[in-house]
C-alpha positions as CSV (number, residue, x, y, z in Angstrom):
1,M,-12.8,-20.0,-1.6
2,S,-10.5,-19.0,-4.1
3,A,-8.3,-15.8,-4.8
4,P,-9.4,-14.3,-7.3
5,A,-7.4,-14.6,-11.2
6,T,-5.8,-11.0,-10.5
7,A,-4.2,-11.4,-7.3
8,Q,-0.7,-10.9,-7.6
9,I,1.8,-10.9,-4.8
10,G,2.9,-6.9,-4.7
11,H,5.7,-6.3,-3.0
12,V,8.5,-8.5,-0.8
13,H,10.0,-7.0,1.8
14,L,13.5,-7.4,3.0
15,K,15.6,-7.1,6.6
16,V,18.7,-6.6,5.4
17,S,22.1,-5.8,7.4
18,D,23.5,-2.9,5.1
19,L,20.9,-1.1,3.6
20,D,23.2,1.2,1.4
21,A,24.5,-2.0,0.3
22,A,21.4,-3.7,-0.7
23,I,19.8,-0.1,-2.4
24,A,23.3,-0.7,-4.6
25,F,22.0,-4.0,-5.4
26,Y,18.6,-3.6,-6.2
27,E,19.0,0.1,-7.5
28,G,22.2,-0.2,-8.9
29,V,22.1,-3.8,-10.5
30,L,18.9,-4.5,-11.0
31,G,17.7,-1.2,-11.5
32,F,14.8,-0.6,-9.4
33,G,14.3,3.5,-8.2
34,V,14.0,4.0,-5.0
35,T,10.7,5.8,-4.0
36,Q,11.4,7.0,-0.5
37,R,13.9,6.6,2.3
38,Y,13.4,6.8,5.2
39,G,17.3,7.7,6.5
40,A,19.3,4.5,7.6
41,Q,16.6,2.6,8.4
42,A,14.7,1.8,5.6
43,A,13.6,2.3,1.6
44,F,11.2,1.2,-0.5
45,L,12.1,0.0,-4.5
46,A,10.1,-0.3,-7.6
47,A,9.6,-0.8,-11.5
48,G,8.5,2.1,-13.1
49,D,5.9,4.5,-10.8
50,Y,4.3,1.8,-8.5
51,H,5.1,3.0,-4.9
52,H,6.8,0.4,-4.3
53,H,7.5,-3.7,-5.2
54,I,10.7,-3.6,-2.8
55,G,10.7,-2.7,0.9
56,L,14.5,-3.3,2.4
57,N,14.7,-2.0,6.2
58,T,17.6,-2.6,9.0
59,W,15.2,-2.5,11.7
60,E,16.0,-6.1,13.6
61,S,18.9,-6.9,11.7
62,H,21.4,-4.2,11.2
63,G,24.7,-5.5,11.0
64,A,23.0,-9.1,11.3
65,T,24.2,-12.3,9.3
66,P,22.2,-14.1,7.0
67,P,20.4,-17.3,8.3
68,P,22.3,-20.3,8.9
69,A,22.1,-23.3,5.4
70,G,18.6,-25.8,6.0
71,H,16.6,-23.4,7.8
72,T,13.4,-22.2,7.0
73,G,12.3,-18.8,5.0
74,L,12.9,-17.2,2.1
75,Y,13.9,-19.2,-0.4
76,H,14.2,-16.4,-3.1
77,T,12.5,-13.4,-4.4
78,A,11.3,-13.4,-8.4
79,F,11.6,-10.6,-10.4
80,L,9.2,-10.9,-13.2
81,Y,10.5,-9.4,-16.4
82,P,8.4,-8.3,-20.0
83,D,10.8,-9.9,-22.1
84,R,13.7,-12.3,-23.3
85,A,15.8,-8.4,-24.0
86,S,15.3,-7.0,-20.7
87,L,15.7,-10.4,-19.0
88,G,18.9,-10.2,-21.1
89,A,19.7,-6.8,-20.2
90,V,19.3,-7.4,-16.5
91,I,21.5,-10.9,-16.2
92,K,25.0,-8.5,-18.2
93,R,24.3,-5.4,-16.0
94,V,24.5,-8.3,-12.8
95,L,27.2,-9.8,-14.5
96,D,29.0,-6.6,-14.8
97,A,28.6,-5.7,-11.9
98,G,30.8,-9.3,-10.9
99,H,27.9,-10.9,-9.0
100,T,27.8,-14.7,-10.1
101,L,24.7,-17.1,-11.7
102,D,23.8,-20.1,-8.7
103,G,22.1,-21.4,-11.6
104,A,20.0,-20.9,-15.5
105,A,17.0,-23.4,-16.0
106,D,15.0,-23.2,-18.9
107,H,11.7,-24.4,-16.6
108,G,9.5,-24.6,-20.1
109,V,7.0,-22.3,-19.0
110,S,9.6,-19.3,-18.9
111,E,13.6,-18.9,-18.8
112,A,15.4,-18.3,-14.9
113,V,18.7,-17.4,-13.4
114,Y,19.6,-17.9,-9.8
115,L,21.2,-15.7,-7.8
116,R,22.5,-14.5,-4.0
117,D,21.8,-10.2,-3.1
118,P,24.3,-9.0,-0.7
119,D,22.7,-10.6,2.1
120,E,22.6,-14.0,0.3
121,N,18.8,-14.0,0.0
122,G,17.5,-16.0,-2.7
123,V,16.4,-14.1,-6.4
124,E,15.3,-15.3,-8.8
125,L,15.1,-13.2,-12.8
126,Y,12.9,-14.9,-15.1
127,V,10.3,-14.0,-18.1
128,D,7.7,-15.7,-19.2
129,K,7.1,-17.8,-21.9
130,P,3.8,-17.7,-23.8
131,M,1.2,-20.1,-22.3
132,T,-0.2,-21.9,-25.5
133,E,4.0,-22.8,-25.3
134,W,4.0,-24.4,-21.8
135,P,4.4,-28.1,-21.9
136,R,1.8,-30.1,-21.0
137,D,0.6,-34.2,-19.8
138,N,-0.8,-36.0,-21.1
139,D,-3.7,-34.9,-19.2
140,G,-3.4,-30.9,-19.9
141,N,-1.4,-30.0,-16.5
142,I,1.2,-28.2,-16.8
143,A,4.8,-29.7,-17.2
144,M,7.4,-28.0,-15.5
145,Q,10.9,-28.8,-16.6
146,N,14.5,-27.6,-14.8
147,A,16.4,-28.3,-19.1
148,R,19.7,-25.9,-20.0
149,L,19.1,-22.5,-20.3
150,D,21.6,-20.6,-23.0
151,V,21.9,-17.7,-20.8
152,A,24.6,-16.4,-23.7
153,A,21.8,-16.0,-25.7
154,L,19.9,-13.7,-23.8
155,I,22.7,-11.4,-22.8
156,A,23.2,-11.3,-27.0
157,L,19.7,-9.8,-26.9
158,A,20.4,-6.9,-24.3
């Protein structure tokens, strides 16, 4: 049995150590709006008028440290932007806010940058390329890659 082709990931819910710092990042830097807040313990944020794309809570993690490297858990959360100019704008906000990028890549199917939120959770910000441009092997299978991404050119579109 397969999931319907229209199935999507609806939201991510993260345990954070400092709710205000997490909101400052996801709202103040990435631009998601707070749709609901539960005091000092939880908040929900979204792009547009959706109920939430991101849940943040300190229920089990207030003041906690990030999980150590080499353990299981979330690798990264990926946020899909509608076009290259929107991606360039958010990258500019990230850098202007003093955050650094862990990496950047042209995957053939998408262009992406990688960074960390205040709790060291991995974050990917990306834009898809048109499906007609996706690289394929001789059998027609998608052939993703890790080529150099010109981040400055994306920022220039902002």
